[in-house]
VOVO-19362 format. One line per 2 residues: number of its first residue (from 1); their letters; for each residue x, y, z of C-alpha. Coordinates in Angstrom, 1 decimal. Layout:
NUM> A> X/Y/Z; ...
***
This chain:
1> XX> 193.4/116.6/126.5; 197.1/117.4/127.1
3> XX> 197.2/120.2/124.7; 194.1/121.6/126.5
5> XX> 195.6/121.3/129.5; 199.0/122.8/128.4
7> XX> 197.6/125.9/127.1; 195.4/126.0/129.8
9> XX> 198.4/126.4/132.1; 200.4/128.7/130.0
11> XX> 197.3/130.8/129.9; 197.2/130.6/133.7
13> XX> 201.6/131.4/133.9; 200.4/134.3/131.7
15> XX> 197.9/136.0/133.7; 200.3/135.1/136.8
17> XX> 203.3/137.1/135.1; 200.8/140.1/134.5
19> XX> 199.5/139.8/138.0; 202.9/140.1/139.3
21> XX> 204.2/142.7/137.1; 201.2/144.7/138.0
23> XX> 201.9/144.0/141.7; 205.4/145.3/141.4
25> XX> 204.0/148.3/139.4; 202.0/149.2/142.4
27> XX> 204.5/148.6/145.3; 206.9/150.9/143.2
29> XX> 203.9/153.6/143.4; 203.1/152.9/146.7
31> XX> 206.5/154.0/147.4; 205.9/157.2/145.8
33> XX> 202.8/158.2/146.8; 203.0/158.0/150.6
35> XX> 199.7/159.7/151.1; 198.2/156.7/149.1
37> XX> 199.6/154.1/151.3; 196.2/152.6/152.7
39> XX> 195.1/151.8/149.0; 198.4/151.0/147.3
41> XX> 198.3/148.0/150.4; 195.1/146.9/149.1
43> XX> 195.9/146.6/145.6; 198.9/144.7/146.5
45> XX> 197.1/142.2/148.6; 194.2/141.5/146.1
47> XX> 197.2/140.6/143.3; 198.9/138.4/146.0
49> XX> 195.4/136.6/146.5; 195.0/136.3/142.6
51> XX> 197.8/135.0/142.2; 198.1/132.9/145.1
53> XX> 194.7/131.1/143.5; 196.1/131.0/140.1
55> XX> 199.2/129.0/141.0; 197.1/127.1/143.4
57> XX> 195.1/126.3/140.3; 198.1/125.5/138.1
59> XX> 199.8/122.8/140.9; 196.5/121.4/141.4
61> XX> 195.9/120.8/137.0; 199.9/119.7/136.7
63> XX> 199.2/116.9/139.1; 195.9/115.3/138.1
65> XX> 196.8/112.9/135.0; 200.4/112.1/135.2
67> XX> 200.6/108.9/137.4; 197.4/107.4/137.1
69> XX> 197.1/104.3/135.2; 195.1/102.1/132.9
71> XX> 193.5/98.5/133.7; 194.3/96.9/137.0
73> XX> 197.6/97.7/138.8; 198.6/95.1/142.2
75> XX> 198.3/96.6/145.3; 199.6/94.7/148.9
77> XX> 197.3/95.3/151.8; 200.6/96.8/154.5
79> XX> 198.0/97.4/157.4; 194.5/96.6/159.1
81> XX> 193.2/99.0/161.5; 190.0/99.0/163.5
83> XX> 187.7/102.9/163.5; 185.2/101.7/166.2
85> XX> 184.8/99.9/168.8; 182.5/97.4/167.7
87> XX> 185.2/96.4/165.2; 182.5/96.4/162.7
89> XX> 184.7/99.7/160.3; 188.7/98.4/159.4
91> XX> 190.9/100.6/157.2; 193.3/98.7/155.2
93> XX> 196.1/100.6/154.1; 197.4/99.9/150.7
95> XX> 200.9/100.4/149.1; 201.4/99.8/145.3
97> XX> 203.0/96.6/144.3; 205.3/97.9/142.3
99> XX> 206.5/100.4/143.8; 206.3/103.1/141.8
101> XX> 204.5/106.6/142.8; 200.9/106.8/143.6
103> XX> 198.9/109.1/141.6; 197.5/112.3/143.1
105> XX> 192.9/112.0/143.9; 190.1/113.9/144.2
107> XX> 189.0/113.9/147.8; 185.6/112.2/147.7
109> XX> 187.0/109.8/145.0; 186.8/105.9/145.1
111> XX> 188.7/102.6/143.8; 187.1/99.7/142.2
113> XX> 188.4/96.3/142.9; 188.4/92.7/141.6
115> XX> 187.9/90.2/144.1; 188.8/86.8/143.5
117> XX> 185.7/85.3/146.0; 185.0/81.8/146.4
119> XX> 181.9/80.4/145.0; 181.4/83.2/142.6
121> XX> 181.4/82.5/138.7; 183.8/85.5/138.0
123> XX> 185.7/88.3/140.3; 183.3/90.2/142.3
125> XX> 183.9/93.8/141.4; 183.0/96.9/144.2
127> XX> 183.7/100.2/144.8; 185.3/101.9/148.3
129> XX> 186.0/105.1/149.0; 189.2/106.6/149.8
131> XX> 188.8/107.4/153.2; 191.9/110.1/153.8
133> XX> 193.3/113.3/152.5; 195.7/112.7/149.3
135> XX> 198.1/114.6/150.7; 198.4/113.6/153.9
137> XX> 200.1/110.0/153.3; 201.1/109.4/149.5
139> XX> 202.6/106.2/150.3; 199.5/104.2/150.2
141> XX> 196.0/104.3/150.1; 193.4/104.1/152.8
143> XX> 189.9/102.1/152.3; 187.4/102.2/155.3
145> XX> 185.2/99.1/154.9; 182.2/98.1/157.5
147> XX> 181.2/94.7/157.7; 177.8/94.1/156.5
149> XX> 175.5/91.7/158.4; 172.4/90.5/156.4
151> XX> 169.7/93.0/156.4; 167.2/93.8/159.1
153> XX> 164.0/91.7/159.1; 165.9/89.5/156.4
155> XX> 164.4/85.9/156.1; 166.6/83.5/157.8
157> XX> 169.6/82.2/155.8; 170.0/85.1/154.3
159> XX> 174.1/85.9/153.4; 175.9/88.6/155.0
161> XX> 177.6/91.5/152.8; 179.5/89.4/150.2
163> XX> 182.7/91.4/149.6; 182.8/93.7/152.8
165> XX> 183.4/90.3/154.6; 185.9/88.9/152.2
167> XX> 188.0/92.2/152.9; 187.5/91.5/157.0
169> XX> 187.6/87.7/156.9; 190.2/86.9/154.5
171> XX> 192.5/89.9/153.3; 195.2/89.9/156.2
173> XX> 198.8/92.1/156.0; 200.8/91.1/153.2
175> XX> 197.9/90.0/150.8; 197.6/91.5/147.6
177> XX> 194.8/93.0/145.7; 193.6/94.2/142.0
179> XX> 192.6/97.7/141.9; 191.3/100.2/139.3
181> XX> 192.6/104.0/138.9; 190.7/106.2/141.4
183> XX> 187.5/107.6/139.9; 184.3/109.5/140.8
185> XX> 183.0/112.7/140.8; 181.5/112.9/144.4
187> XX> 184.5/115.4/145.0; 185.2/118.7/146.8
189> XX> 186.5/121.9/144.7; 189.5/122.3/147.2
191> XX> 190.2/125.8/145.4; 187.0/127.6/146.2
193> XX> 186.4/129.3/149.2; 182.4/128.6/149.6
195> XX> 181.4/127.1/153.1; 180.7/123.6/153.0
197> XX> 178.5/121.3/154.7; 179.5/117.4/155.0
199> XX> 176.6/115.3/156.1; 177.1/111.7/156.7
201> XX> 175.6/108.3/158.1; 177.3/105.2/159.5
203> XX> 180.2/103.9/156.8; 179.0/106.9/155.0
205> XX> 181.4/109.3/156.6; 184.6/107.7/154.2
207> XX> 184.5/110.0/151.4; 183.3/112.9/153.6
209> XX> 186.5/112.2/155.9; 189.0/112.3/152.7
211> XX> 187.1/115.9/151.9; 187.7/117.1/155.6
213> XX> 190.8/116.3/155.9; 191.9/117.7/152.7
215> XX> 190.4/120.7/154.1; 192.1/120.6/157.0
217> XX> 195.7/119.4/155.2; 195.4/122.8/153.5
219> XX> 194.7/125.1/156.0; 191.1/126.1/154.3
221> XX> 189.4/129.1/156.3; 186.9/128.0/154.8
223> XX> 183.5/127.5/157.1; 183.3/123.9/157.6
225> XX> 180.5/121.9/159.3; 180.5/118.0/159.9
227> XX> 177.1/116.4/161.1; 177.3/112.7/161.2
229> XX> 174.7/109.8/162.3; 175.6/106.9/163.9
231> XX> 173.5/104.8/166.5; 175.8/104.9/169.4
233> XX> 179.4/105.2/170.8; 180.3/101.8/169.6
235> XX> 179.0/102.5/165.5; 181.5/106.0/165.9
237> XX> 183.8/105.9/163.5; 187.0/107.5/163.8
239> XX> 186.0/109.4/167.0; 189.4/110.5/168.2
241> XX> 190.3/111.4/164.7; 187.1/113.8/164.3
243> XX> 187.9/115.5/167.8; 191.3/116.0/166.8
245> XX> 190.0/118.0/163.8; 187.7/120.0/165.5
247> XX> 190.3/121.3/168.3; 192.9/121.7/166.0
249> XX> 190.6/124.0/163.2; 188.3/126.5/164.6
251> XX> 187.0/127.0/161.2; 185.5/123.4/161.8
253> XX> 182.3/122.5/163.4; 181.0/119.2/163.9
255> XX> 177.7/117.9/165.1; 177.2/114.4/166.3
257> XX> 173.9/112.8/166.1; 173.2/109.4/168.0
259> XX> 170.2/107.4/167.0; 170.4/105.1/170.0
261> XX> 172.6/105.7/172.8; 173.3/103.6/175.2
263> XX> 174.0/104.6/179.4; 177.8/104.9/178.7
265> XX> 176.8/107.3/176.0; 178.1/110.9/177.5
267> XX> 175.6/113.7/175.7; 177.7/116.7/175.3
269> XX> 180.9/114.7/174.8; 180.6/111.5/172.9
271> XX> 177.7/113.4/171.1; 175.4/116.5/170.6
273> XX> 171.7/115.2/169.5; 169.9/112.2/170.7
275> XX> 168.0/111.2/167.4; 168.6/110.7/163.7
277> XX> 170.4/113.5/161.9; 167.9/116.3/160.9
279> XX> 167.4/119.0/158.4; 165.5/120.9/160.6
281> XX> 168.5/121.0/163.4; 170.8/122.1/160.1
283> XX> 169.0/124.8/159.4; 168.7/126.1/162.5
285> XX> 172.2/125.8/163.1; 173.6/127.1/159.4
287> XX> 170.5/130.4/159.4; 171.0/130.5/155.6
289> XX> 171.3/128.3/152.9; 174.7/129.7/150.9
291> XX> 176.5/126.5/151.4; 177.7/123.5/149.4
293> XX> 176.6/120.7/150.5; 177.9/116.5/150.4
295> XX> 176.0/113.8/151.6; 176.3/110.3/151.9
297> XX> 174.9/108.0/153.8; 172.5/104.8/154.2
299> XX> 169.7/105.3/151.4; 166.9/106.4/153.7
301> XX> 168.8/108.8/155.7; 170.1/110.4/152.2
303> XX> 166.8/110.5/150.6; 165.5/112.0/153.8
305> XX> 168.4/114.9/153.8; 168.4/115.7/150.5
307> XX> 164.9/116.3/150.1; 164.8/118.5/152.9
309> XX> 167.6/120.2/151.5; 165.5/121.1/148.6
311> XX> 162.6/121.7/150.4; 164.1/124.6/152.0
313> XX> 165.1/126.0/148.9; 169.1/124.5/148.4
315> XX> 169.7/124.5/144.6; 170.0/121.3/143.1
317> XX> 173.4/122.5/141.8; 174.5/122.9/145.3
319> XX> 173.9/119.3/146.8; 176.2/116.7/145.9
321> XX> 175.7/113.1/147.3; 177.2/109.8/146.7
323> XX> 175.2/106.5/146.8; 176.6/103.0/146.3
325> XX> 174.3/99.6/146.4; 171.0/98.6/145.2
327> XX> 168.1/101.3/144.8; 166.7/103.7/147.2
329> XX> 163.4/105.1/147.1; 164.0/107.3/143.9
331> XX> 164.7/104.3/142.4; 161.3/102.6/143.2
333> XX> 159.7/106.1/142.5; 160.6/106.0/138.8
335> XX> 159.8/102.5/138.3; 156.6/103.3/139.3
337> XX> 156.7/106.0/136.6; 157.1/103.0/134.5
339> XX> 154.1/100.9/135.2; 152.0/103.3/132.9
341> XX> 149.8/106.5/132.9; 146.3/107.3/133.5
343> XX> 144.0/108.5/130.7; 142.0/111.7/130.6
345> XX> 138.6/109.2/132.4; 141.0/108.3/134.9
347> XX> 141.8/104.8/133.5; 144.9/102.7/133.8
349> XX> 146.9/102.4/130.5; 148.8/99.5/130.3
351> XX> 152.3/99.0/131.8; 155.0/99.9/129.6
353> XX> 156.7/96.8/128.2; 159.8/97.0/125.7
355> XX> 161.6/94.4/124.5; 165.6/94.1/124.8
357> XX> 168.2/92.6/122.9; 171.2/91.6/124.5
359> XX> 173.8/91.5/121.7; 176.4/89.4/122.6
361> XX> 174.8/87.1/124.3; 172.4/86.3/122.0
363> XX> 169.3/86.4/124.3; 166.0/88.6/123.5
365> XX> 163.7/89.2/126.4; 160.4/91.5/127.8
367> XX> 161.4/94.5/129.9; 158.4/95.3/132.3
369> XX> 158.6/97.6/135.9; 159.2/94.5/137.6
371> XX> 162.0/93.3/136.1; 163.8/96.8/137.6
373> XX> 166.7/98.1/135.8; 168.8/96.7/132.7
375> XX> 171.4/94.9/134.9; 168.7/93.5/137.4
377> XX> 166.5/92.4/133.8; 170.1/90.9/132.7
379> XX> 171.1/88.8/135.8; 167.3/87.5/135.8
381> XX> 168.1/85.8/132.5; 171.7/84.3/133.0
383> XX> 173.4/87.2/130.6; 176.4/88.1/132.7
385> XX> 177.3/91.9/133.1; 179.8/93.9/134.6
387> XX> 178.6/95.8/137.5; 180.8/97.6/140.9
389> XX> 178.3/100.0/142.4; 175.2/99.1/141.5
391> XX> 174.6/102.8/141.7; 175.3/104.7/138.7
393> XX> 179.1/106.5/139.9; 181.8/104.2/139.7
395> XX> 181.1/103.6/135.6; 182.1/99.6/135.5
397> XX> 178.8/98.7/133.9; 179.1/101.1/130.9
399> XX> 178.2/99.5/127.9; 177.3/100.7/124.2
401> XX> 174.0/100.9/123.2; 173.1/100.5/119.5
403> XX> 169.7/100.7/119.4; 167.0/102.6/121.5
405> XX> 166.6/104.7/124.5; 167.1/105.0/128.4
407> XX> 166.5/106.8/131.6; 167.9/106.8/134.2
409> XX> 166.3/106.1/138.0; 168.8/109.2/139.4
411> XX> 171.6/111.1/137.5; 174.5/109.9/136.4
413> XX> 177.4/110.5/139.0; 178.8/110.9/135.5
415> XX> 176.8/110.9/132.4; 178.5/108.2/130.0
417> XX> 179.4/109.1/126.5; 176.8/109.6/123.4
419> XX> 175.9/105.7/122.3; 176.8/104.5/125.7
421> XX> 174.2/103.5/129.1; 174.9/102.9/132.6
423> XX> 172.8/99.3/132.8; 173.0/99.7/136.7
425> XX> 170.5/102.4/137.0; 169.6/102.4/133.6
427> XX> 165.2/101.9/132.9; 164.2/101.3/129.0
429> XX> 162.4/104.4/127.0; 161.6/102.4/124.0
431> XX> 162.7/98.7/122.3; 166.4/98.4/122.9
433> XX> 169.6/96.7/121.4; 172.4/96.4/124.3
435> XX> 176.0/95.2/123.5; 175.8/92.7/126.5
***
């Protein structure tokens, strides 16, 4: 991989040198040909733009891999800061315990934590998005976590979010956490000049704030739209910061949705639209669909938004989304597909049943659609399996697949290597032998 990078950088430098030489030649010609000054200036500007783009790409490639780490690394919590009126979202600022430099990361990536939560048989693995630009503060990482209560309408006694409450209630300034290096493919291309649309719901704004801050810090001139939906002012995270970014960057336009505004919420000041994030409204403001879309929020919102964008005709490759946590509507649909098909006479064929062998645990069980994913199946049968995001993004659960084939409830954030699978979103397509 390093050889490939060196070769690519060498090629970029060669192109840059040729571009600069050409620009100098054109500049000399411009001095001798006064009558063609305008055309020559245009050529010079073109070559300056190409050279600048090449050098930017070189710098980005040069910074990527050098400082990363393998395995776990200790970080100290150096600061906590609440980001909303309700004090439900708290930012944690993490500095390396060993005081060594921090590797750069791509805007939109996340950190993976192993948390020693009392009462749990093994460390709890969770992923949280980095919530700032990699170029703004290079002394620490920032993550912003919402305290999760039990789900609405949950049965009495349902526990609140395990890891989020651990962060809020247990981690204080000076405490140590173990962290894996930044990862994830839900990232914005900072070298592109294409207009971009960031669509966030609730605490799903965290990776999108990272993208927005990175674009603002680089003084990007791209057209940028930031759509953000919350219940009301009490839930509105990073309110002052978003106002400041909008004021300081004329190419950034923000549209704030309040689903349930209170009498103290000021329309036109605190928020723009009463209601939920709507693709219809987005369409009316954008006029065209030649944007790159990034979406992150609660699963129902993401399902509505991504489906609405697809129905509008936005190509699938232009819709990027990040999903953390258990199943969305797409998972349900995929499981229904596994239930069995109707024959030509309309008779329902038997539901699919596959044998799954957990090789390392020496357990063999049957899978049907009611069992859910391979991770669900493992946990239901007392098989210990590592996991993090439970949505196919972090790669924590990646496991060798010794025999058989799997399908996924949705496209993984990054496809695993051949011979491996992601149990958290994998469904059997045949009998399996999996190395868990």
